[in-house]
N, C-alpha and C positions, 0 to 999 in steps of 0.2 A: 262399468268399463270406459264409457265416453269420458266421465268425469277424471278418472285416473290419467288417460292419455292427455286430456287438455292439460291436466297439471303438469305432467312431465314435458309437455310442449312448452308450458310456462317457464318451467325450470331451464329447459334448454336455451330459451330465448335470455334468461338471466345470466346464464353460464356464458352465453355469447357476448353478451355485454361487458361480463366480467373480464373475460379474456382481452376483450378491446381495452379495457381500463388498465388491466395489468401490463399490456404491451405498450400502452402510452403514458402511463403515470410518470416518466422520466422526462417528458417535455418540459424543459425550463425555459423561462422568458427573460429571467434577470438574476443577477448576482451582485450582493453588495458586501462591503467589509463590515466586519462585526462592530466596528466602532461608529459606522455610519459616516466616515470621512471620506475624502475623495481618493481616487486612485493616484494622484499626483503626490499627495501627502504620504500616503502609504508607500509609495516608490522612494520618497525623501527618506523615511523611516528605515526602509530596508538599506538603503545606502549607508546610513549612520550604523548599522548594526553589523553588516558583513558585505564586504565587496564581492564575495563569491555568490551569496544569495542574490545580491544586486544583479549579477550577470544571468542567474536563472531567470529573474523576474522581468528583464528586459524584453519587449515583444520582438519577435523574431525577425520582422521586417518593417522597420520604420514604426510610425504610429498606427498603422492600419491593422497591426496585430495579425497579418497573414503569415503563414509559415513560410519559413525561407529554407530551401533545401541546404544552404550553405551551414546551417546551423545544425546539421546531422550529428557532427562529432562533438558538439557541446554537451556539457553534464546534462542529465535528464531533468526536466522542469518537475520540481516538487511541491509547487504551490499552485493554488487554484486562483488564477486571475486571467481576465480575458486576453487572448494572444499568446498564452503559454499553451504548450503541448498537453500537459495534465489537464487543464480546464477544458480544451477544444475535445479531447478524448472523453471526457466525462459528459460534456453537453451533447456531443454528436459522435457515440462510439463507432469505430470503424472495424472493431473486431466482430466477427460474424457470431451471432446469438441464435441459437435454435430453440424452438419452442415446440416440445413434444407433448401430445395430449393422448392419455390412455382413457377411453370412456368405459364406464360400467353399464352394460346393456341389460335391462331387466326382461327375464324370459318368462315371468309367471304373474303376469299383471292380474289375472281374475282370481288366482289363488290368494294373492295379497289382499284383494278387496273382501275375500271371505274369511280372513284371518290366518292365512298360511304365512309360513317364513318366506321372506324375499330371497330370490335367487338370481345371481347376476353372472355375467361373463364378461370378461375383459377384451374390448375390442382396441386395436391400435398397435403401435402408435401412429398418429398423424403429425407429422413433422412439417413445422412452418419455419421460414427465416424470418426472424423478428428484426424490424428495424424501429428503434426506440424514438428517434427524432422523426416526427411526421409533420408534413406541411399542412395536410388537410385532415380534419377529423369531424366525424358526423355521429358522435355517440353522446347522448344526453340522458341524464337520469333525472327524469321528471322535472326537467327545467327548460325554460327557452334559451338559455346560454349556458356555457360551462366556463367557470372561471379557471385560468392556468394555474399550475401548482407552482407557487414561489417557495423556494427553499433559501433560508439564509444560513449561512456557515462560515466557518473560520476559513481564511484564504491560506494560512500558514506563513504570511509575510512576517509575523512578528515571532512567531514559535512554530517550527516545522512539526512538532508533535501535536499541535492543534489543527493541521491541515485537515479539512474535510469534516469537522465535528460541526453538528447541526446547532444552530441558535434559535432559529425560529422558523415557522412553517405557515404560510398563508397569512403572513402579517402578525402573528401571534407568537410571543416568546414562551407561552404555556398553553397547553391544550385543555379542552373543557370535555374530553371524552369519559374520563373516568372519575370516580367519585373522590379519591384522595388526590392531594397536590403532588405528591412525590411520584405517583404514577403518570401523571400528566406533563412531567418535565421531559424536555429533549436531551436524551442521553445517548451519546455515540456518534459514529461517523455516518455519512452517506456519500459514498463515492468509490473510485476505484483504488485509492490508495489507503492502506492500513498505516498505523503508526510504525516508524522505523525501528530497527534493531530488535525484532520479535525473537523471543526466546520461548524455549518449551515451558509450558505452564501459564505463559501469559493470557489474559482474558480481554477481549476486545469487544466492547458493546458496539451494536449497529442499529441505527434507527430504521424502522421499516414503515413508510407512510402508509402501505396498504393495511398494516396491523395497528397503526396509531400508537406504537409501543416499540420499546428496544428489546433486543435479543442478543445475549451475549455469546461469542463464539470463543473457543478455547484452542490454543496451540497444542496439539496433541503429540504429534509426531513429525519427521522429516520424511519426505516422499519425492521421488523423482518425476519429473515432467512425463506426462504422456505423449508428448510430441517430440521432446528432445531427450533421449535417454542419457542418464548420467548427470543432468542438470537437477541438483537437489534444491527442493523448496520447503517451506513451511506448511504443514497442513493443520488448517483451523476447521473444526467441526461445530456443528450446532449443538445445543444443550440437549442432554437426554430427557425422555419423556418424565423420568423421576424428577429431575431438576425443574421442569416446568410445572409439575403437579402442585397445586395450592395446598393440598393435604399433607405433602411431604415436605415442600419448601415453603415455610410461612411467609417469605418475602413475596410470593407471587399472589398472595391473597389481595394485594392492593389492585390486582387486575380483575377482582370479582365485583360485579355489580350488586349493589345493595337491593335492588329490586328482583334478583334471582340467585339462584344458587351458582357456586362455582362450577366450571365445566370440568367432566371427568378427566381422569388421567390420559395423557396423550392427545387432548383436544385444546385448541385456541380459538376463542370466538372472535369473529369479524363483525358481528351485528352492531356494537357500539360504534365501532369507526364509520361504518357506512351509514348508520342512522344520523351521525353527524353531518354526512354529505348529502342528506335529503331523502333517502330511502331506506326502508328496513327490509331485511331478508335474514332469516336465521342460518347463517353460513358458518361453518367451522372448519378449521384447518387441523390436519393431523398428517403424520408421516405415511407414505404410500402403504396401502393394504393394512392399515391400522396398525404399524409397527409400535410395539411397546405400549399400546393403548389399554385402556380398561377392557377386560374381556366381556364385562357385563354389557358394553356397548357395541364391541366389535364382533362378538359371538352371535349376534342376532341376525347376521347375514350370511347367507350360503353362497359358495362360488368364489369368494375372494381368496386370491392365492396366498401362499406364506410369504411373508416379506424376506428379503436378503439384505442384511445390514450394509454389505459393501456396495450394493446396487441400488439402495433406497434411502440413504441417509444424505443429510446436506453438508458439504464441505467445500473449502476454498483452498487454493494453492496459491502462496505469495512468496515473492523473494523476500528473506527475512531481514537482510540489511536496509533496503529502500522501502519495504512495505508495499511495493505494487503488486497487486492482485493479476496473477498469469492465467489462473483457471478457476472456474467457479462451476458447481453443480448444485443447482437448487431444486430440490424435489419436495413436494407436498401434495395433498390430497384434499379436495374439495368436498365438504359434507353438509347435506341439508338435514336440518332438524325437522322431523315430520311428527306431528302429534294427532291424536284422534279428537281433534275439536270440530271439525266439519261433520255434517250430517251424512254425508256420502261415505267418509272414511271411519265411521264409528266403529265398524266391525273389523277393521284392521287391528292386528296384534301389536301394534307400536305402544309408545314412540320409538322411533328409530333414528339413528344418526345415519342417514342413507348416503352412501358413496354416489358421487355424480362423476368425477373424474380425477386423475391424478397426473400432474404435468411435472415437467422438467425443464428447466432453463440452462442449458449448456452453453457455457462461455469459455473457448478455449483460444488463446492467443496462437495465430499461424505460426509455421515454422520459421519463415524468413525475419519477421520482427523480432521473434523469440531468439533467434540466433544473433542479431544485431544487438540486442539488449545484453546478451550474456558476452560477447566477444569485445564489444566496444565499452561497456561500463563495467561489469563485473570482472572479468579476466584482467583488466588493466588494475584495477584495485587489488586484486588478489596477487598480481605480479610485483606490486610495489613493495611488500615486505622481503621478497627474494631479491630484488635489485638492490635494497638497503644492505641485505646480508652481504651480497657479493661486494658491494662497495666497502662494507666494513672489514671483509677478509682482504681486500687489496690494500686498504689502509694499514691492516695489521702487518701484512708482509712488508710493506715499504717501512714501516717502523722498525720491524726487527732488522732489516737490512742497514738502515741508518745506525741502529745500536751497536750491530756487529762491526760496521766500519769504524764507528768511534771507539769501540774497546780494542780494535787491531791496531789503531794509530796511537792509542794511549799505551799500549804495550810494547809498541815499537820505539816511542819515546823514552820509555823507562829504560829499555835496553841500550839505545845509542846516545843517551845523554840529552841535555836540554836544548832547546831551540833558541837561538838568538838571530839579530837582525843582520848576521854575516852571510854573503853569498858564497856558496861552496864552488869552488872553481878548480877543476882538475881535468886532466885528460882521460882519455878512455881506458889507458894502461895503467893509470894510478889507482892506488887503494885509499879508502877513505882516511887512513892515518896519515898518509902523505900529502893530503889536501892542504893548500895554502888558503888562508882566509884573508881577504880584503874588505875594508870597510865600505859600507855603502856612502857614496858620495851625494850629498844633497845640499842644496842652498836655500837660504831665505832672504827675499828681497823685500826691503822696506823703503817706503816713500818717506824721506825726511826733508826738511827745508834745505834750501841751498847752503846755507852757512854751515850746517852740520854734515853735509855730504862729503866734504873734502876730508874731514876727520875718519869718517867711516872708511872712504877709500884708502886712507893711510894705513889704518889699523888692518885692513883686510891683506894689503900688500905685505905688511909685516909678518902677518900670520902665515902667508903663503912661503915667505922666505923661510920662517921656522920650520915648516913642514918638509921643504926642500933639504934643509940640513939634517933633518932625521933620516 
């Protein structure tokens, strides 16, 4: 019994270290452009492509890159570069992140040692406020020093659709975790912004450093925000257990190690990824309460509640036009593979995928910034077509009035005769038929040489005399 208790104490220490690692893995110390060129050259390229993107790219307050409150009404930054709001929110998130832990407490340790079925009870949740950017860390995994996590990714300066796509991690453009080359490629995004213009059925790959692999999210439906009713967002859900099962989906066999069998349905191994970082522990991920997992593995533990798909699945809520993630609910369960390889545990009825804890990372944008985002960006964009429609109606009415006026005048001219250059002069009591017409008097002055001017004056006086005679 002392041995099994020491084992669980050792497991709890590992889990504590793992929680610290999960909460601090986003500490980023540098970011570079995908081409390795300087930020100045990238800025110049953006200026060539689009003046609008250049305005988003320009730092908010001079060269220091600090946030200027006067930029609040500018378009939202949608590229990752130092000094821009999207980059700063990604590097040091201000949105509250809550880390909820549900522990599985073992209630029959002695029975387990004698070969009985494990029985657990769920304790929790224990809720913590998670600060991703940490100034001091004291978590080391069998090393004297810990190297920071460097992620190289597209900034979106050249193509907005590439913003956030991972290019390299820890200075390597390809991993060495898995056996095949395709499995070791970096595929997907790593950030707070998804690709723009998301539609139902779109598939978005996301790279997860803790898994050393990508997981594809699918846009399944539209759902309203839990904070701002009526604000419709796109819901992206994690793949189902059948899709991740290597026996059902042949593509996932690339994540099976040649030294061992593939994981059962509903489980994802963490062991190769953490072995790459210098320590080995047989940890496996699953959905909470073994949801959709292989019953041969999940049915060997008593006391595990039944999973609720609405409460225990992974999903994101993003604004579909801009691709900005506004809510995230990441839920997963940590399981330890326990085999009967040690002398003390030979009588156990294992091996087990033993549940240690299931955790939830809840990220929800507060009401105030959410309303600002909706009213100052989305509503203005949605009102633009209505304003254009109103302008088109006004222009149409003006055109109809002009056409009606033109038609009326043409009809009037056909009724009362043609128009000439004569002035109609009549009194108020005169009818149009008795009007007298007088010609318009106009003269043309010419500058002539002095010798010719006398002849012109003489001819002019003669014409005046003829007019008087008439």
